[in-house]
N, C-alpha and C positions, 0 to 999 in steps of 0.2 A: 503494618494497621494495628492500632492500639486495641487492646484485650479486656475483656470485663469476667466476670466471673459468673457462671451459672450452676445450676441445680437439674441435673436431666437424668431420667429415667432410660437407661441404655437398649433396654430390653422388657417385654411384658413381664412383671412379676421381678424383676430385679430390684436390687437396692439402690438408692440413690446415690450419683455418683457428684462430687463438685468438682466441675471445669474449667479451663481458660477458652473461650471462644472471640474471635474476632467481632467488634462490636457490629451489630446489623447495620444495612444502609436500607433505609424506606424507599419501596420504590412507585409507581403512580400511584397516586390514590391512597397511598398510605402515611405512617408518622412512626417517627420513633419515639417513644416515649422512656425518660429516666424514671426507672420505678423507684418507687422511694418507699414502698409496701404492697405485702401482697398477701392477703389472709389464706391460712390453708383451711377449707373446705372437705366435707367428707365425701364430697363428689368426685376430689381427688384421686379419688381409690380407683376411678374409671381410667386415669392414665396409668396409675403405677400398676395395675394387674391387668391391664389390656381387654376390660369387660367392653368398649364398644367396638365391633367390626372395623379394619381400615386405618385405624390409627397407627403412624410410620414413626419409627424410633431412630436413635435416641428422640425423646421429646421431653421439653421444660413443661411442667404442669403450672397450675395455678390460676383463677379468675377472678382474684378478688382483686384488682389492681388497680393502685393509687399512686400517680405519681405526675411527671411533667413532661408536657412538649419539649424535645431538645432539637428534634430535626421534621424539615416538611419534606415530602416528596412531591413528586411533578404533579402540577396540577391541581395540588391541595389548597385553596383561598380562605376557606371558611373557617380554619384552625389557625394558633400562630406558636411560635417559637416561646416557652414560658409559659404557655398556658396548664393551669392544673385542668388533670383528666382522672378520669376512672374507666377499665374496660370489666364486663363482666363476661358470666356465661354466653351471651349472646353475641358472636364474633362478628356477624355479619349475614347476609342473606342473599339468595340469586338474583330477587327480582323477575323472577321470568316463571316460577312454578303457581299453581294454581291458587296456595295461601297466599302469595305476595301478591300477584293481582287482586286480592281481596282486600289488602293492605294487611295483611294476619302476618306481619313477618316471624313473629314468635315461633309460627308452626310451618317455616319455609321446611320443603321438603330437603333441601341442600345448605340448612343452614351451616356456618363457621360456629365452631365453640371453641374459644381461647383457652391455650393448654390443653387441648385434644387436637383437634385440626391444625392449628398451629400453636408455635411457642408461647407459652404462659409468662407468668408474672416471677417464676422463682429465678428470677436474674436479675442483672442490676440494669438491662437495657432490653427493648424489645420491640418488636414492629408491630402495629396491628392496622387495619382498613380504617378508613374516617366513621363508615355506617357504626364501629363497635364503639366509637368515642361518648363517651358522658362528662360533661361540664362538672366541675366540682368548686363548691363554693370557697373563696380564700378563708373562710374564717377556721375550717374542718380540720381538725387535725388529720393529718394522715393516714397513720393507725389506725385513727378510729374510723375513719371513711372504708377502709378498704374492706372490711366485712359486708359493707352498706349494698355494697356490688353486687350480691349475694343473695346474705341472708336477710339484708334489710330491704333489696326490692322485692324479695318473694312475701315475704310477711305487709310490707307496705300495700304492696300491688295488689296480693290477694284480699284483704282487706277492703280495700278502696272501692275495691269490683264485687264485695260481698251482697252486697243489697242492704246493708244494715243499715240503720238510721240512727242519728244521737240520740241516746236515752235505752238506746234495746239492750239487751242483755248478748255481749256476747262472750263466749269462753274461749279459750285457750290453752289448749290440753298440752303440757310439758312447759319446764320451766328449763329449756339449754340454749344451745345458739340460735337455734329461729325462735321459742317461745318467750322466750327473754325479752327478742325485740319487740316482738308481736302485742306483747302485752304493753309495750310502751308506745307503739303505736296505735293498741285499741284506747287507751285510757285517751289519749291527746284527740283522738277521731271523737270525743265525747261519747263513746259507749260505757254502759254499767258494765266493767271487765269482773271475772269472776276465772282467775286462774286453776287449771286443775293437774296437780302432780303427785307422784307416789312416796307418801311418808308425810312428815310434818315437816321434813328438815328444810325445805324453800318457801315455806308458809311467810317468813318475814321477808325474806327478799321480795318474792312475789306482791308483797301489798306495799314495799317500797318502788317496786317499778311501777304502780298504779293501779294493782289489782284491789278491786272493793273486796272481793271473797275470795277464800281459800279453799279448795276441798279437795281432803286427803281420799286419793283413791283407794288406797290401801286398806282404810280405817272404815269407808263409806261407799253407799252405792253411786258413783258419780251420776249416774243417769237421773237417779230419785231424786237427788240433792237439786238438780238444773229444772224438774221439774215443780221441786217447792218455790222456787224462782219465779216459775208461770214459763218456764221452757226458755230454751239459747234460739233467739233469731241465726245464729250464726255460733258456729263450733270452730274454731282453727285447730286442725290438726297437726300440730308438727311433731311430736315425738313418734319415731321411725318403728311403730309395732301397729299392727293390723289388729289384734288381739285389743289394746288400749282404745284401737277407734274404736272397735267394734262394741265396746262397753259403755260407749258415751252415746251413740247415735237414738237410743231412748231418750235422751236429755234435749232433741230438738224441738222447739215450739212450733204450733201451726207456721205453714210456709218455711220453715226454718232449714239452714242449709249446711251441710260439714262441708266444710272448707280443706281438701289432704293437700297439705306441702310437704309431709314431713316422708321421705321415702322408705319404702321397706316392700320386701320379697313376701310376705305372709300376708293371706285376706284378711281383707274385711268381711265379715258374716253379717248381714240384715236379712229380716225375714221381711219380704212384700210390704206385708201390714203394716209395718212399721212406718214406710216411706208410704204408704195409698192415702192412710189416714192423717188427714193435716196436712198432703200435699208437701213432703216434706223431700231434700233432695242431699245426695253426696256429689261433688265435684271434686274434679282436681285443678292444682293450679301449678303451675312451672315459671317461676321471676318474672320476668320480662324482658323488655326491649332498652337498648340507651337510653330513649328518651322517658322513660319509666324510672329507671335508675337515678337520672339527674330530676326526675322531682321527687322522689327519695333521697338525698344529698341534701336537697333545697329544702324541704320539709323537717328533716332533721336537723339540719341546722336553725332553722326558725323556733322548731319546738322542743329542741333540747334533748331530742333522742341520741342517745349514745350506746354502742354495744360494748360489755365489758369484755375487756382482751388480756390476753397473755402474749409479750412480745417475746421472738427470737431471734437470733441476727441471722442473714441469708445460711451462712456456714453451717449453721446448726440446724437446718431444715428438717432432716431425719428424726432430731428427738422433736420438733414440732409436731412433725406429722405424729410419731408415735404416742405423742400427748394428744394431740387431735382424738387419734383411735381410739386412746383409752376412754375414752368418754368423760374424763377426771377433768378435763379442762374447763377453768369459768371466765367465758363461754365461748370465745372463738379464739384462736391461734394467731399469732400474724407473725409474719417475715417480714424485718426492717433490713433496709441496705444501708 
């Protein structure tokens, strides 16, 4: 049997190891993907450290997959060999739980997660169920498309469902892996974009990405600055800091909403009066399903939204992961095969 290279986590908390495996065969309702690029996301720490119950090892991480179908499993008719596809966090749903019966697949009680419940994209070939696939436009560069499968769909999908309308003031907190895409999408959606960062270092980049205004949260009260502008209709909170998010709640305008997409364990602190007066709210948003990813890819192609990436070969996955964890990457790390 032909072999391939894969980067796996042998057990929770262990170092990555590069192994040779047999190239997998797709089962019924599955396809095999020749992986050309896979983004390294901070959520890969879940597989690396065993942070969710039920993960079986060894496990290949990776849920920002971009590649090409090279084999079809039995019964697969709607996809074809040679078709460009992506796979993101959402790796499938059971179709029978209450959320699925309501069509809310992203909240499936038994949802599959690429790179967690089945092997992901840190390998040359992977198998995925057809319900996890997103069509990828032909013109998108594979390495640039990969981060759009998680960071991209998270910011695109949360903003398009945020309730903000063209010309509304939308603040994007954090100019990092999520934020640098959020600024671009917000600009292309026709919002008046204020970027909120810590220190003056990212001011020029934020404006280049499409922000009309840059607010330095280290030098000013960011909530007060947003109120001077009339208050934000939406604050897209991307930086993983409950403390930083708390400092921005007061910047919401009437009927404004803080949409939380940055994962953090520390609490967001808010007084009831901050929400009561002006009917303001805080809500979380987690990514989307493959059709949302498909919309993200298509819009990014049309509008010219692209992630800033650093590439590492698959064999240097451990270095790429360390670079991502350092917080110094600008801004998404991508493995290429």
